[in-house]
Each structure stands twice: as C-alpha cells, then as structure tokens.
N, C-alpha and C positions, 0 to 999 in steps of 0.2 A: 504494500500500500504506500510505502515511502515514495516510490517513483510516481505514483498516481497523484498525490497531493503536491509534490514538488513541481511536477510537470504543469499542473493546472495553476500553480502559484496561489494555493489556498491552504488553510491550516488543516491539521490532521482530523479534527472534529468534522469540519465541513466535507472533507474528502470521504470520511466514513459514512456520513449521511447520504452523500451523492451515490456512492457505490451501493449502499443498502437500497436506495430507491431504484437503481438500475436492476439489481438482482430481484427485488420484489416485482418489478414490472415484467421481467422475463418469466418468473414463476407464475404470475397471474395470467399471462398470455398462454402459457403451456397448460395450465390447469383448465382454462376455458376451451382448449382444443385448437387454439391458434398456433401458428409458428411465428418466430421472430428472427429477422435478418439484421445482423450488425455488419454493415458493409465493411469489408476489409478484414473482419474478424471471423465471421462464420454464421451459420444458421442453426437455430435450436428448433426442434419439432418433437412431436410425440408419435408413437406407433402403438397400435393395439397388438397384444400378444394373445394367442389362443390358449385355451386350457389344454393341458397335456399330462401324460403320465411318464415318469422317468423312473429309472432304477437307481437306488442308492448303492453305495459301495458294498454294502452288505447283501445286495441282491433283492432288497425289499422294494416293492413298487410304491412310489410316492406321487400323489396327485398335485399338480401345480395349477393353481387357478388362472383364469384369464386375467389380463391386466393391461397396464400401459407402461411404456418405457420411454425415457427421454433419449433423443438422438441429437448428435451434434456433428455438423459437417463443417470443417474448417474452410475459411476463405483462402483464396490464392495468396493474398498478402501475408496471412499468418503462416501458411505452409512455407512460403519463400523465406520468411524471417527465421523460422525454426530450422530450416535446412541451410541457412546462411547463404542464400542466393542473392 
C-alpha cells in the first residue's frame, strides 16, 4: 500500500479508504452477477460451477454442491509488466 499512497500523493489513511472503496465496488459488482474491467489491469467475473461428486483420498465419495467462483483475466499491460517486457 506504500506505493499506492505515495504515488497518489495522499496520506496512508486516505489511501486505505480509497483502496477499500475500490475493493468493495468490485465485490458488489461480482456479487450482483456483473463483471468489472480495470483497463490495463484485468477483468474480474464470476462463473457458475455444477454440482459434482468427487472421491476423497480415502476413496470415499464426496458431494460438492453447485456454486460460483471468481475469475480473473489479467490485462496485457499487467502481463507485460510481470514478464518484464
């Protein structure tokens, strides 16, 4: 977070509030079924998972209920920055 508030030239408390607001906005969008695109960073979305049966390491069958999962697809700029291009 130090880079975040130094870069924006604001104090640590304000940076924390701003970052919390962004995270809460992403969470709210995903909870309501929307996706959110942060240009240059990536896209957050959700995906439905089907109910399924799996076997545990002990060989016992375990029922996994249907649900949702969060997906993240990094943007080109983020991929390039991480791979030092």
